[in-house]
C-alpha beads as a LAMMPS data file, in Angstrom:
LAMMPS data file: protein, C-alpha beads

460 atoms
459 bonds

1 atom types
1 bond types

-500.0 500.0 xlo xhi
-500.0 500.0 ylo yhi
-500.0 500.0 zlo zhi

Masses

1 110.0

Atoms # bond

1 1 1 -103.084 270.380 457.003
2 1 1 -99.489 269.694 456.033
3 1 1 -97.793 272.490 454.172
4 1 1 -95.642 271.137 451.342
5 1 1 -91.986 272.143 451.382
6 1 1 -90.980 275.188 449.426
7 1 1 -89.532 274.289 446.008
8 1 1 -85.774 274.559 445.839
9 1 1 -84.274 276.711 443.104
10 1 1 -82.936 274.945 440.080
11 1 1 -79.586 275.426 438.428
12 1 1 -79.485 278.847 436.726
13 1 1 -79.686 278.633 432.975
14 1 1 -76.614 279.741 431.061
15 1 1 -76.890 283.133 429.418
16 1 1 -74.656 285.088 427.113
17 1 1 -75.202 288.715 426.206
18 1 1 -75.664 289.122 422.439
19 1 1 -72.603 289.766 420.289
20 1 1 -71.708 293.428 419.848
21 1 1 -70.117 294.797 416.657
22 1 1 -68.536 298.243 416.619
23 1 1 -67.551 300.540 413.746
24 1 1 -66.622 304.178 413.127
25 1 1 -67.962 306.150 410.153
26 1 1 -65.999 308.542 407.967
27 1 1 -67.521 311.440 409.930
28 1 1 -66.232 310.095 413.239
29 1 1 -69.686 308.939 414.332
30 1 1 -69.572 305.617 416.180
31 1 1 -71.919 302.734 415.350
32 1 1 -72.748 299.793 417.621
33 1 1 -74.730 296.853 416.223
34 1 1 -76.274 293.942 418.148
35 1 1 -77.876 291.378 415.822
36 1 1 -80.966 289.807 417.468
37 1 1 -82.900 288.149 414.617
38 1 1 -85.375 286.328 416.843
39 1 1 -88.109 288.873 416.034
40 1 1 -88.461 291.136 412.951
41 1 1 -87.875 294.276 415.029
42 1 1 -85.067 296.812 415.193
43 1 1 -84.419 299.430 417.856
44 1 1 -82.282 302.408 416.858
45 1 1 -80.905 304.712 419.531
46 1 1 -78.858 307.845 419.014
47 1 1 -76.721 308.494 422.105
48 1 1 -75.405 312.054 422.313
49 1 1 -72.725 313.096 424.781
50 1 1 -74.812 316.008 426.035
51 1 1 -75.989 315.548 429.611
52 1 1 -77.493 317.872 432.182
53 1 1 -74.367 317.811 434.369
54 1 1 -72.662 320.043 431.812
55 1 1 -75.244 322.824 432.140
56 1 1 -74.783 326.008 434.119
57 1 1 -77.252 326.530 436.950
58 1 1 -78.911 329.343 435.014
59 1 1 -79.686 327.007 432.093
60 1 1 -80.652 323.949 434.184
61 1 1 -83.138 321.886 432.194
62 1 1 -81.794 322.896 428.783
63 1 1 -80.513 319.433 427.821
64 1 1 -83.871 317.873 428.702
65 1 1 -85.889 320.526 426.882
66 1 1 -83.686 320.215 423.794
67 1 1 -84.058 316.420 423.655
68 1 1 -87.820 316.572 424.085
69 1 1 -88.337 319.356 421.533
70 1 1 -85.996 317.708 419.042
71 1 1 -88.634 315.123 418.081
72 1 1 -91.395 317.717 417.555
73 1 1 -90.653 318.564 413.922
74 1 1 -87.908 319.172 411.363
75 1 1 -87.122 321.877 408.811
76 1 1 -89.337 320.122 406.254
77 1 1 -91.936 318.456 408.511
78 1 1 -93.839 320.165 411.304
79 1 1 -94.685 318.229 414.430
80 1 1 -98.026 316.957 413.196
81 1 1 -96.632 315.850 409.838
82 1 1 -93.652 314.089 411.414
83 1 1 -95.896 312.285 413.881
84 1 1 -98.258 311.202 411.104
85 1 1 -95.382 309.841 408.991
86 1 1 -93.991 307.895 411.950
87 1 1 -97.399 306.544 412.949
88 1 1 -97.879 305.364 409.382
89 1 1 -94.737 303.279 409.873
90 1 1 -95.972 301.935 413.195
91 1 1 -93.464 303.763 415.372
92 1 1 -92.686 307.005 417.193
93 1 1 -89.592 308.940 418.248
94 1 1 -88.698 309.463 421.882
95 1 1 -86.212 312.058 423.094
96 1 1 -84.802 312.391 426.618
97 1 1 -81.787 313.589 428.565
98 1 1 -80.286 312.432 431.858
99 1 1 -77.311 313.682 433.823
100 1 1 -74.704 312.289 431.435
101 1 1 -76.219 311.987 427.952
102 1 1 -79.151 312.708 425.658
103 1 1 -80.850 310.145 423.454
104 1 1 -83.340 309.767 420.624
105 1 1 -84.769 306.335 419.847
106 1 1 -87.412 304.324 418.015
107 1 1 -88.383 300.683 417.464
108 1 1 -89.888 299.517 414.192
109 1 1 -90.436 296.386 412.148
110 1 1 -87.543 295.453 409.908
111 1 1 -89.538 296.028 406.729
112 1 1 -90.063 299.683 407.645
113 1 1 -86.643 300.384 409.098
114 1 1 -85.185 302.376 406.201
115 1 1 -88.119 304.772 405.998
116 1 1 -88.157 305.283 409.768
117 1 1 -84.374 305.697 409.876
118 1 1 -84.551 308.466 407.277
119 1 1 -87.003 310.380 409.483
120 1 1 -84.798 309.694 412.511
121 1 1 -81.753 311.083 410.680
122 1 1 -83.617 314.172 409.537
123 1 1 -84.787 314.783 413.088
124 1 1 -81.296 314.545 414.558
125 1 1 -79.675 316.744 411.915
126 1 1 -82.304 319.415 411.189
127 1 1 -84.812 319.829 414.016
128 1 1 -87.137 322.805 413.644
129 1 1 -87.390 323.762 417.316
130 1 1 -90.568 325.671 416.562
131 1 1 -91.149 328.401 419.136
132 1 1 -94.656 327.106 419.834
133 1 1 -93.332 323.607 420.589
134 1 1 -90.558 324.909 422.831
135 1 1 -93.080 326.990 424.745
136 1 1 -95.532 324.094 425.051
137 1 1 -92.930 321.686 426.419
138 1 1 -91.502 324.344 428.713
139 1 1 -94.966 324.891 430.196
140 1 1 -95.403 321.119 430.553
141 1 1 -92.170 320.978 432.547
142 1 1 -93.336 323.815 434.794
143 1 1 -96.637 322.007 435.368
144 1 1 -94.763 318.791 436.193
145 1 1 -92.605 320.683 438.673
146 1 1 -95.636 322.202 440.354
147 1 1 -97.220 318.770 440.705
148 1 1 -94.034 317.174 442.051
149 1 1 -93.495 319.899 444.614
150 1 1 -97.105 319.665 445.796
151 1 1 -96.811 315.922 446.411
152 1 1 -94.746 314.867 449.473
153 1 1 -92.820 312.098 447.701
154 1 1 -91.645 314.298 444.842
155 1 1 -90.938 317.166 447.217
156 1 1 -88.796 314.909 449.417
157 1 1 -86.736 313.679 446.468
158 1 1 -86.077 317.182 445.179
159 1 1 -85.341 318.750 448.555
160 1 1 -83.009 315.903 449.528
161 1 1 -80.813 316.622 446.513
162 1 1 -81.090 320.347 447.150
163 1 1 -79.830 319.987 450.713
164 1 1 -77.301 317.170 450.281
165 1 1 -75.359 318.953 447.515
166 1 1 -73.797 322.409 447.821
167 1 1 -76.280 325.087 446.651
168 1 1 -74.112 326.276 443.754
169 1 1 -73.671 322.799 442.236
170 1 1 -75.696 321.435 439.330
171 1 1 -76.687 318.273 441.229
172 1 1 -78.529 320.402 443.781
173 1 1 -81.120 321.052 441.062
174 1 1 -83.376 318.565 439.231
175 1 1 -82.140 317.143 435.949
176 1 1 -85.082 318.863 434.223
177 1 1 -84.356 322.235 435.826
178 1 1 -86.025 324.460 438.410
179 1 1 -88.941 326.840 438.019
180 1 1 -86.580 329.792 437.699
181 1 1 -84.229 328.203 435.167
182 1 1 -86.949 326.619 433.004
183 1 1 -88.897 329.876 432.773
184 1 1 -85.826 331.509 431.198
185 1 1 -85.364 328.884 428.460
186 1 1 -86.469 329.710 424.914
187 1 1 -86.074 328.635 421.295
188 1 1 -82.773 330.465 420.883
189 1 1 -81.231 328.630 423.849
190 1 1 -82.448 325.254 422.591
191 1 1 -81.126 325.902 419.070
192 1 1 -77.735 326.980 420.422
193 1 1 -77.514 323.880 422.596
194 1 1 -78.248 321.589 419.653
195 1 1 -75.698 323.327 417.440
196 1 1 -73.026 323.148 420.142
197 1 1 -73.492 319.538 421.285
198 1 1 -75.310 317.468 418.633
199 1 1 -73.087 316.197 415.856
200 1 1 -71.212 313.213 414.445
201 1 1 -68.327 313.553 416.908
202 1 1 -70.627 313.403 419.924
203 1 1 -73.085 310.767 418.697
204 1 1 -73.109 306.973 418.853
205 1 1 -75.749 305.081 416.870
206 1 1 -76.985 301.790 418.304
207 1 1 -78.837 299.224 416.177
208 1 1 -80.334 296.295 418.071
209 1 1 -82.497 293.635 416.444
210 1 1 -83.044 291.947 413.100
211 1 1 -80.256 293.650 411.169
212 1 1 -76.793 292.711 409.917
213 1 1 -73.814 294.831 411.033
214 1 1 -72.765 295.645 407.473
215 1 1 -76.305 296.762 406.638
216 1 1 -76.504 299.013 409.699
217 1 1 -73.137 300.646 409.017
218 1 1 -74.052 301.287 405.383
219 1 1 -77.377 302.877 406.364
220 1 1 -75.696 305.102 408.932
221 1 1 -72.954 306.187 406.543
222 1 1 -75.480 307.105 403.862
223 1 1 -77.820 308.989 406.194
224 1 1 -75.199 310.950 408.157
225 1 1 -72.330 311.432 405.706
226 1 1 -73.011 315.179 405.472
227 1 1 -73.381 315.729 409.229
228 1 1 -70.062 317.419 409.864
229 1 1 -69.961 320.193 412.434
230 1 1 -67.956 321.307 415.444
231 1 1 -70.171 319.759 418.130
232 1 1 -68.429 319.056 421.436
233 1 1 -69.423 316.968 424.495
234 1 1 -71.059 318.917 427.300
235 1 1 -69.531 316.938 430.172
236 1 1 -68.124 318.939 433.075
237 1 1 -65.594 318.120 435.787
238 1 1 -67.113 315.908 438.531
239 1 1 -66.174 318.255 441.380
240 1 1 -68.116 321.032 439.660
241 1 1 -71.445 319.231 439.997
242 1 1 -71.195 316.819 442.951
243 1 1 -69.764 318.747 445.899
244 1 1 -71.503 317.961 449.200
245 1 1 -73.186 320.752 451.134
246 1 1 -71.479 319.722 454.368
247 1 1 -69.297 316.986 455.814
248 1 1 -71.268 316.668 459.056
249 1 1 -74.597 315.162 460.031
250 1 1 -77.753 317.278 460.184
251 1 1 -81.551 317.081 460.209
252 1 1 -83.868 319.015 457.903
253 1 1 -87.643 319.218 458.319
254 1 1 -89.640 320.432 455.316
255 1 1 -93.026 321.619 456.461
256 1 1 -96.259 319.924 455.377
257 1 1 -98.673 320.985 458.135
258 1 1 -101.231 318.349 459.043
259 1 1 -99.581 315.610 456.972
260 1 1 -100.535 312.119 458.244
261 1 1 -97.195 310.729 457.054
262 1 1 -93.563 311.758 456.920
263 1 1 -91.541 311.175 453.788
264 1 1 -88.028 310.275 454.922
265 1 1 -84.807 310.554 452.922
266 1 1 -81.590 309.645 454.724
267 1 1 -78.236 309.607 452.966
268 1 1 -75.229 311.458 451.619
269 1 1 -73.242 312.012 448.430
270 1 1 -72.166 308.618 447.076
271 1 1 -69.524 307.639 444.524
272 1 1 -69.217 307.787 440.718
273 1 1 -70.261 304.827 438.578
274 1 1 -66.612 304.323 437.629
275 1 1 -65.608 303.480 441.205
276 1 1 -63.843 300.084 441.361
277 1 1 -66.084 299.017 444.262
278 1 1 -69.212 299.324 442.116
279 1 1 -70.309 295.670 442.159
280 1 1 -69.495 295.207 445.831
281 1 1 -71.606 298.303 446.561
282 1 1 -74.472 296.886 444.471
283 1 1 -74.453 293.628 446.455
284 1 1 -74.099 295.502 449.748
285 1 1 -77.041 297.730 448.925
286 1 1 -79.162 294.743 447.889
287 1 1 -78.704 293.355 451.399
288 1 1 -79.247 296.728 453.052
289 1 1 -82.265 298.042 451.177
290 1 1 -82.291 296.961 447.552
291 1 1 -84.522 293.877 447.823
292 1 1 -87.894 293.184 449.415
293 1 1 -86.068 290.889 451.852
294 1 1 -83.486 293.570 452.663
295 1 1 -82.637 294.523 456.232
296 1 1 -84.264 297.947 456.113
297 1 1 -87.522 296.719 454.597
298 1 1 -87.809 293.761 456.962
299 1 1 -87.166 296.067 459.891
300 1 1 -89.519 298.938 459.063
301 1 1 -92.253 296.955 457.308
302 1 1 -92.292 293.473 458.799
303 1 1 -90.900 293.943 462.301
304 1 1 -92.313 297.349 463.210
305 1 1 -95.155 297.913 460.697
306 1 1 -94.016 301.510 460.212
307 1 1 -94.452 301.510 456.434
308 1 1 -95.612 299.633 453.359
309 1 1 -92.071 299.633 452.025
310 1 1 -88.578 301.031 452.535
311 1 1 -85.576 300.895 450.235
312 1 1 -82.093 302.248 449.677
313 1 1 -80.061 302.920 446.586
314 1 1 -77.083 304.590 444.948
315 1 1 -77.871 306.799 441.945
316 1 1 -75.143 305.984 439.436
317 1 1 -73.724 308.870 437.411
318 1 1 -70.370 309.853 435.934
319 1 1 -69.926 312.126 438.922
320 1 1 -70.897 311.148 442.461
321 1 1 -74.653 310.655 442.658
322 1 1 -76.549 310.434 445.947
323 1 1 -77.009 307.461 448.250
324 1 1 -80.398 307.544 449.975
325 1 1 -82.756 305.466 452.095
326 1 1 -86.354 306.202 451.085
327 1 1 -89.605 305.498 452.903
328 1 1 -92.872 307.041 454.119
329 1 1 -94.024 306.414 457.691
330 1 1 -96.859 307.458 459.947
331 1 1 -96.246 310.849 461.526
332 1 1 -96.189 309.521 465.089
333 1 1 -93.369 307.036 464.393
334 1 1 -91.126 309.363 462.371
335 1 1 -88.307 309.552 464.919
336 1 1 -88.501 305.833 465.710
337 1 1 -88.234 305.000 462.011
338 1 1 -85.152 307.215 461.700
339 1 1 -83.600 305.383 464.655
340 1 1 -84.206 302.003 463.036
341 1 1 -82.760 303.124 459.710
342 1 1 -79.630 304.394 461.438
343 1 1 -79.447 301.128 463.368
344 1 1 -79.414 299.181 460.100
345 1 1 -76.768 301.457 458.585
346 1 1 -74.584 300.999 461.665
347 1 1 -75.191 297.259 461.614
348 1 1 -74.115 297.029 457.990
349 1 1 -70.806 298.604 458.970
350 1 1 -70.348 296.713 462.237
351 1 1 -69.804 293.180 460.944
352 1 1 -69.750 291.202 457.688
353 1 1 -73.131 289.923 456.495
354 1 1 -73.857 286.225 456.692
355 1 1 -72.994 283.969 453.797
356 1 1 -76.713 283.277 453.334
357 1 1 -77.480 286.983 452.989
358 1 1 -74.777 287.431 450.386
359 1 1 -75.872 284.345 448.460
360 1 1 -79.482 285.504 448.424
361 1 1 -78.418 288.888 447.042
362 1 1 -75.972 287.580 444.451
363 1 1 -78.323 284.816 443.281
364 1 1 -81.054 287.396 442.780
365 1 1 -78.820 289.847 440.912
366 1 1 -77.384 287.139 438.686
367 1 1 -80.769 285.470 438.220
368 1 1 -82.679 288.534 437.032
369 1 1 -79.838 289.665 434.779
370 1 1 -81.064 287.841 431.629
371 1 1 -84.651 289.004 432.206
372 1 1 -83.489 292.587 431.859
373 1 1 -82.468 292.019 428.227
374 1 1 -85.411 290.263 426.628
375 1 1 -86.326 293.077 424.215
376 1 1 -84.385 295.079 421.662
377 1 1 -85.043 298.382 423.393
378 1 1 -83.843 296.962 426.743
379 1 1 -80.566 295.824 425.180
380 1 1 -80.153 299.194 423.471
381 1 1 -80.731 301.013 426.760
382 1 1 -78.206 298.815 428.589
383 1 1 -75.572 299.377 425.928
384 1 1 -76.229 303.112 425.965
385 1 1 -75.575 303.107 429.702
386 1 1 -72.389 301.069 429.246
387 1 1 -71.134 303.484 426.597
388 1 1 -71.990 306.508 428.715
389 1 1 -69.992 305.167 431.640
390 1 1 -67.137 303.781 429.558
391 1 1 -67.568 300.193 430.728
392 1 1 -65.307 297.448 429.415
393 1 1 -66.501 295.604 426.320
394 1 1 -66.867 292.373 428.295
395 1 1 -68.874 293.970 431.107
396 1 1 -72.129 292.149 430.332
397 1 1 -70.382 288.874 429.517
398 1 1 -68.624 288.768 432.888
399 1 1 -71.327 290.353 435.035
400 1 1 -72.916 287.208 436.501
401 1 1 -69.607 285.552 437.358
402 1 1 -68.268 288.734 438.923
403 1 1 -71.394 289.217 441.026
404 1 1 -71.334 285.628 442.270
405 1 1 -67.665 285.988 443.195
406 1 1 -68.393 288.738 445.728
407 1 1 -68.315 287.475 449.309
408 1 1 -69.051 288.780 452.816
409 1 1 -65.648 290.434 453.206
410 1 1 -66.037 292.502 450.026
411 1 1 -69.542 293.548 451.082
412 1 1 -68.318 294.507 454.542
413 1 1 -65.450 296.547 453.102
414 1 1 -67.875 298.363 450.760
415 1 1 -70.198 299.186 453.662
416 1 1 -67.379 300.562 455.779
417 1 1 -65.978 302.605 452.907
418 1 1 -69.162 303.947 451.358
419 1 1 -71.763 304.261 454.141
420 1 1 -70.845 307.149 456.396
421 1 1 -73.209 307.835 459.327
422 1 1 -71.148 310.873 460.340
423 1 1 -72.199 312.868 457.268
424 1 1 -75.809 311.798 456.835
425 1 1 -78.546 314.196 455.861
426 1 1 -81.765 313.185 457.624
427 1 1 -84.638 314.839 455.765
428 1 1 -88.291 314.585 456.745
429 1 1 -91.159 316.097 454.763
430 1 1 -94.094 316.199 457.147
431 1 1 -95.935 317.965 459.923
432 1 1 -93.148 319.964 461.533
433 1 1 -95.139 320.730 464.673
434 1 1 -95.654 317.006 465.289
435 1 1 -92.223 315.595 464.429
436 1 1 -89.598 318.253 465.203
437 1 1 -89.333 317.675 468.957
438 1 1 -88.855 313.912 468.675
439 1 1 -86.358 314.269 465.842
440 1 1 -84.384 316.887 467.752
441 1 1 -84.306 314.579 470.776
442 1 1 -82.323 312.041 468.755
443 1 1 -79.395 314.499 468.898
444 1 1 -78.258 313.655 465.391
445 1 1 -76.980 317.132 464.628
446 1 1 -78.323 320.619 464.024
447 1 1 -82.003 320.667 463.003
448 1 1 -83.522 323.273 460.709
449 1 1 -87.105 323.754 459.495
450 1 1 -88.002 325.006 456.019
451 1 1 -91.180 325.967 454.176
452 1 1 -92.134 323.565 451.411
453 1 1 -91.667 326.256 448.752
454 1 1 -88.181 327.237 449.957
455 1 1 -85.751 325.688 447.457
456 1 1 -82.257 325.498 449.002
457 1 1 -80.650 325.514 445.563
458 1 1 -82.370 328.809 444.724
459 1 1 -81.674 330.542 448.026
460 1 1 -79.981 333.941 447.725

Bonds

1 1 1 2
2 1 2 3
3 1 3 4
4 1 4 5
5 1 5 6
6 1 6 7
7 1 7 8
8 1 8 9
9 1 9 10
10 1 10 11
11 1 11 12
12 1 12 13
13 1 13 14
14 1 14 15
15 1 15 16
16 1 16 17
17 1 17 18
18 1 18 19
19 1 19 20
20 1 20 21
21 1 21 22
22 1 22 23
23 1 23 24
24 1 24 25
25 1 25 26
26 1 26 27
27 1 27 28
28 1 28 29
29 1 29 30
30 1 30 31
31 1 31 32
32 1 32 33
33 1 33 34
34 1 34 35
35 1 35 36
36 1 36 37
37 1 37 38
38 1 38 39
39 1 39 40
40 1 40 41
41 1 41 42
42 1 42 43
43 1 43 44
44 1 44 45
45 1 45 46
46 1 46 47
47 1 47 48
48 1 48 49
49 1 49 50
50 1 50 51
51 1 51 52
52 1 52 53
53 1 53 54
54 1 54 55
55 1 55 56
56 1 56 57
57 1 57 58
58 1 58 59
59 1 59 60
60 1 60 61
61 1 61 62
62 1 62 63
63 1 63 64
64 1 64 65
65 1 65 66
66 1 66 67
67 1 67 68
68 1 68 69
69 1 69 70
70 1 70 71
71 1 71 72
72 1 72 73
73 1 73 74
74 1 74 75
75 1 75 76
76 1 76 77
77 1 77 78
78 1 78 79
79 1 79 80
80 1 80 81
81 1 81 82
82 1 82 83
83 1 83 84
84 1 84 85
85 1 85 86
86 1 86 87
87 1 87 88
88 1 88 89
89 1 89 90
90 1 90 91
91 1 91 92
92 1 92 93
93 1 93 94
94 1 94 95
95 1 95 96
96 1 96 97
97 1 97 98
98 1 98 99
99 1 99 100
100 1 100 101
101 1 101 102
102 1 102 103
103 1 103 104
104 1 104 105
105 1 105 106
106 1 106 107
107 1 107 108
108 1 108 109
109 1 109 110
110 1 110 111
111 1 111 112
112 1 112 113
113 1 113 114
114 1 114 115
115 1 115 116
116 1 116 117
117 1 117 118
118 1 118 119
119 1 119 120
120 1 120 121
121 1 121 122
122 1 122 123
123 1 123 124
124 1 124 125
125 1 125 126
126 1 126 127
127 1 127 128
128 1 128 129
129 1 129 130
130 1 130 131
131 1 131 132
132 1 132 133
133 1 133 134
134 1 134 135
135 1 135 136
136 1 136 137
137 1 137 138
138 1 138 139
139 1 139 140
140 1 140 141
141 1 141 142
142 1 142 143
143 1 143 144
144 1 144 145
145 1 145 146
146 1 146 147
147 1 147 148
148 1 148 149
149 1 149 150
150 1 150 151
151 1 151 152
152 1 152 153
153 1 153 154
154 1 154 155
155 1 155 156
156 1 156 157
157 1 157 158
158 1 158 159
159 1 159 160
160 1 160 161
161 1 161 162
162 1 162 163
163 1 163 164
164 1 164 165
165 1 165 166
166 1 166 167
167 1 167 168
168 1 168 169
169 1 169 170
170 1 170 171
171 1 171 172
172 1 172 173
173 1 173 174
174 1 174 175
175 1 175 176
176 1 176 177
177 1 177 178
178 1 178 179
179 1 179 180
180 1 180 181
181 1 181 182
182 1 182 183
183 1 183 184
184 1 184 185
185 1 185 186
186 1 186 187
187 1 187 188
188 1 188 189
189 1 189 190
190 1 190 191
191 1 191 192
192 1 192 193
193 1 193 194
194 1 194 195
195 1 195 196
196 1 196 197
197 1 197 198
198 1 198 199
199 1 199 200
200 1 200 201
201 1 201 202
202 1 202 203
203 1 203 204
204 1 204 205
205 1 205 206
206 1 206 207
207 1 207 208
208 1 208 209
209 1 209 210
210 1 210 211
211 1 211 212
212 1 212 213
213 1 213 214
214 1 214 215
215 1 215 216
216 1 216 217
217 1 217 218
218 1 218 219
219 1 219 220
220 1 220 221
221 1 221 222
222 1 222 223
223 1 223 224
224 1 224 225
225 1 225 226
226 1 226 227
227 1 227 228
228 1 228 229
229 1 229 230
230 1 230 231
231 1 231 232
232 1 232 233
233 1 233 234
234 1 234 235
235 1 235 236
236 1 236 237
237 1 237 238
238 1 238 239
239 1 239 240
240 1 240 241
241 1 241 242
242 1 242 243
243 1 243 244
244 1 244 245
245 1 245 246
246 1 246 247
247 1 247 248
248 1 248 249
249 1 249 250
250 1 250 251
251 1 251 252
252 1 252 253
253 1 253 254
254 1 254 255
255 1 255 256
256 1 256 257
257 1 257 258
258 1 258 259
259 1 259 260
260 1 260 261
261 1 261 262
262 1 262 263
263 1 263 264
264 1 264 265
265 1 265 266
266 1 266 267
267 1 267 268
268 1 268 269
269 1 269 270
270 1 270 271
271 1 271 272
272 1 272 273
273 1 273 274
274 1 274 275
275 1 275 276
276 1 276 277
277 1 277 278
278 1 278 279
279 1 279 280
280 1 280 281
281 1 281 282
282 1 282 283
283 1 283 284
284 1 284 285
285 1 285 286
286 1 286 287
287 1 287 288
288 1 288 289
289 1 289 290
290 1 290 291
291 1 291 292
292 1 292 293
293 1 293 294
294 1 294 295
295 1 295 296
296 1 296 297
297 1 297 298
298 1 298 299
299 1 299 300
300 1 300 301
301 1 301 302
302 1 302 303
303 1 303 304
304 1 304 305
305 1 305 306
306 1 306 307
307 1 307 308
308 1 308 309
309 1 309 310
310 1 310 311
311 1 311 312
312 1 312 313
313 1 313 314
314 1 314 315
315 1 315 316
316 1 316 317
317 1 317 318
318 1 318 319
319 1 319 320
320 1 320 321
321 1 321 322
322 1 322 323
323 1 323 324
324 1 324 325
325 1 325 326
326 1 326 327
327 1 327 328
328 1 328 329
329 1 329 330
330 1 330 331
331 1 331 332
332 1 332 333
333 1 333 334
334 1 334 335
335 1 335 336
336 1 336 337
337 1 337 338
338 1 338 339
339 1 339 340
340 1 340 341
341 1 341 342
342 1 342 343
343 1 343 344
344 1 344 345
345 1 345 346
346 1 346 347
347 1 347 348
348 1 348 349
349 1 349 350
350 1 350 351
351 1 351 352
352 1 352 353
353 1 353 354
354 1 354 355
355 1 355 356
356 1 356 357
357 1 357 358
358 1 358 359
359 1 359 360
360 1 360 361
361 1 361 362
362 1 362 363
363 1 363 364
364 1 364 365
365 1 365 366
366 1 366 367
367 1 367 368
368 1 368 369
369 1 369 370
370 1 370 371
371 1 371 372
372 1 372 373
373 1 373 374
374 1 374 375
375 1 375 376
376 1 376 377
377 1 377 378
378 1 378 379
379 1 379 380
380 1 380 381
381 1 381 382
382 1 382 383
383 1 383 384
384 1 384 385
385 1 385 386
386 1 386 387
387 1 387 388
388 1 388 389
389 1 389 390
390 1 390 391
391 1 391 392
392 1 392 393
393 1 393 394
394 1 394 395
395 1 395 396
396 1 396 397
397 1 397 398
398 1 398 399
399 1 399 400
400 1 400 401
401 1 401 402
402 1 402 403
403 1 403 404
404 1 404 405
405 1 405 406
406 1 406 407
407 1 407 408
408 1 408 409
409 1 409 410
410 1 410 411
411 1 411 412
412 1 412 413
413 1 413 414
414 1 414 415
415 1 415 416
416 1 416 417
417 1 417 418
418 1 418 419
419 1 419 420
420 1 420 421
421 1 421 422
422 1 422 423
423 1 423 424
424 1 424 425
425 1 425 426
426 1 426 427
427 1 427 428
428 1 428 429
429 1 429 430
430 1 430 431
431 1 431 432
432 1 432 433
433 1 433 434
434 1 434 435
435 1 435 436
436 1 436 437
437 1 437 438
438 1 438 439
439 1 439 440
440 1 440 441
441 1 441 442
442 1 442 443
443 1 443 444
444 1 444 445
445 1 445 446
446 1 446 447
447 1 447 448
448 1 448 449
449 1 449 450
450 1 450 451
451 1 451 452
452 1 452 453
453 1 453 454
454 1 454 455
455 1 455 456
456 1 456 457
457 1 457 458
458 1 458 459
459 1 459 460
């Protein structure tokens, strides 16, 4: 049987990011409008400059708890009543916080936008923060933490951050807080946080969908004209949250006796999103471990059958987020998998990638770019990220051309500058009795073993 040739890719279709209109209200609140009249839907997102990186270690998780509790009722509507009103309009409010910002959002049909926007405005300005709701969501977070720490994958992610960052830094703790910090949070703390950081001066409203810019600005001015307070951003200095625990290489084994697999995390503190090498790093990482056809995945999955999948990535934040290779392998091949990962990291730094590798990565990144912005909420989320990181106004318009312009030399330079084998943390969550000897034999640096419930960020 003759196998037909593989179809060749066609010429990429042209794509332009939707037009963006910006305005500033009399209160100082910023408004961003993206008209997308294709469907009768509008997404509204309130972006508040109140991220978890600005928290003290004692209050870790406060930004996340505030954002989640915010949508659970207002001064005039309890949680059940607010939910019922929103459901009657065919929508719901979502609140969340990440390292650099908090957000509240909803998507609704155009015909019901004004009614939903009034509830949205009331929620942002006058949340109730009922003690029962704060307690319920705090207990949910504690239950989530317990589940994550009982499961090897979640445990590996949390312990990697705890060991790669200095213990007294905020990034050593989860964005949603630790057991100790979350247990101490209460209604008073949440109310204080909202009063200090939620206000016109710290908020940007995004409207994406079937709406005119003048209409959006008028609605925002009417709804928020009285929201005048002394709210301030919660951002902190990068070196206060992103300091590395050490500048040398080391191995950490987190004990999971009898585990049939080892969860591996190998990496170090990366760079801020604002770094000028950002796009070159993105292309470099796509070749290294960001795609299914990446070097690390082909090595560990296809060549050696160590795993179902392996990947690498940089976590982009205002301050330096972590770079990590992530995979799970059979216990008996743990050390061999670490060797192969290090081999690929060294290889990335040893010589420029081939032109074919770079083309495959850049074609993929440029090709999927339009697919990421097919819905109003996706466009709103992308713009929120751009605003958070202070990206240039033409960032999305120039993205595809800039990605395609990156060549092997730029990728090679990014690998040499931003992959550093001399300061890697090699972390394995698994059966310590079965994997410690072989890992120690690799002579990668000092090896320590830790109980699964020993949080390095909470150590005395």
